[in-house]
N, C-alpha and C positions, 0 to 999 in steps of 0.2 A: 435561900436554899443552898445549901451546902452539899458539895460532891463528896462522895465517899471516895476513900482512896484508890479501891480497884475501878471506879468509874473514870478517876484522873489518869489512872495508868492507860486504862482502855482508850480514852481519848489520846493520851500522849502517844500510844501505840498506832492509833488511827491517822494521828498526823503526820507522825514519821512514814507509816506506809504510805499514807496520800502523797507526800512530799516525794517519795522514792518512785510512786508511780508516775507523778509529774516529770521526774527527772526521766525515767524510762521512757514514758510516752512521748515527751515533748523535747526535753533537753538532749537525750542521747541522738536522736535522728537529727536535729540540728546541727550536733557536734560532730555526726558523719559527714553532714553536708559540708559543714566548716571545712572539715579535713579534705574532702574530695575537691573543693573549691580552693582550698589552699596549694594542694598539688597542682591543679588548672592554673593558678596564678603563677607558681614556680616557673610552671613550663612556659607560659607565655613571656615571663620576664626573660629567660633564655633564649627565646626566638626573637624578643625584640633586642637582646644586646647582640645576638648573631646579625641580626638585621642591620645594626649599627655598624658594627665591624666591616660589615659588606659594603655599606654606604661609605665608609671611610675608605675601603679598598677601592671603591667604584673612582673615587676623586684620583687615585695613582693609575687606574686603569684608563680613564679618560685622557690622562697627560699622556701615557703609553700609546695611545691610539693616535693623538696629535702628532707624536713623534713619528710613528708609522705611516700617518697620511703624507708629512713632509718627506719621509724617505721615498715613499711611493711617487710621489711627484718627482724626486732626482731620478728614479730609476725609469720613468716615463722618458725623461729626457734622453736617457741613453739607448733605451729599447721602447720607442713608440710603436705605434700599429702601423700597419702596413700603407695606410692611406697618405704616409708623408713622402712616398717615393718620389714624386716630381721635385718635392721640396730638397729631396736629398741630392738628386743630378744638380739642382741650381747651386746648392752648397759646395758640392765637391767642387764643380766649374771655379767657384770663387774662390776655393782653396788654391786650386792650380794655378789661377791668375795670380792670386796674391804672391805664389812662391816665384811666379816667371814661368811656370810651365804652359806651353802652348798645347792646348787640348785640340785634336784632331776629331776625336768622337767618344762618345760614353754610351755604352750599351748595356742592356740588361739583357743577362744570359740566362737561359732555361732553366738551368738546373735550380730546383727549388728544396731545400732541406727543411724538414720540420721535427720538432719535439714537443713536450708538453709545455706549453704556455709561450712558445716561439718558432718563428721561421725565419729562414736564411734565403736571401736572394742575392744571386751572383750578379755582379756588374764587371765591365772592362772598360778601362780608360787606356786611350792610346792617344800618343803626341809626342812634342819633343820639347828638349830642354838641357841645360848646360848640368854638369855633376852637380853643382852646388844647388843649383836650383831644384833638382829632383830628391837631394836629400831633404832639403827644407819643407818639401812637399809632403815626402814619408813622415817627417816628424808631424807635421800638421796633421795629419791621418790618423797617427798612432794618438795624439792629443785631441781628436776631434770629439763632439759631444755625443756620437753614436758608437755603438760597437762594430768595429770592421775588423775584419780577419783577412789581411792578404795573404794569398797563396800563391801568387806567380808573379815575379817580376821580370820583365824581359828588358836589356839595354842593348842596342846596338849601334856602334858609332856611325855619325853621318860623315861623309867625306868632307875632310877640311879644305876650305877654300884658300888660295894665296892670301898669305898675310892675316889670316884668322889665329888669334892667341888662344883661343880656347876651344876644345871639343865638344859638339852637341851629339847628343844622343837621341836616337829613336825610342820611345819607350811605350812598353804595353805592361800594364799591370791590372791582373786579376784577384777580385777579393770578392768577399760574402760582406752583407751588411744584415744584421739582424733587427727583427721586429718583433713586438709582442702580438700573441695571439688570443691573449686574455681579454675578453669584453669589459667595458666601461661597467662600473656599477656605482 
């Protein structure tokens, strides 16, 4: 059975129309979905690259945190919490003894200063020494591990004994020692 030329054309037209309908009904929605997914994938790839960059920066930030922890430990030595007051008095007595200063008294004075993250407590040291011993003691205070602010120095010469070669002085020294008020975390 042979098809007529018009039937062939009609079949060819139906085949083209059917293919077009298949493309329109099935391929076009799949292509739209593909395009939407491609945009989503590109967005996810950008987010992933950003996350990788952030992760690389985290390594640098972790190193910075370690440096800051080390600096904080150093600062805590200079500005410890107020709980170390008795240790401070003991260390001050040790500095004085090492310098040759005879301490007759160390007292905590009532004035308390405060600021954001710090407080200061006044103390007074009384004693006697030769001039060079006192200078050595001041040098040791200046280079002490804590922040100390000397506000008053009073030197009064003692009466010299016959045959005494060097002058002794009665000393009174008032100062502030600073402490951290920031809680441990």
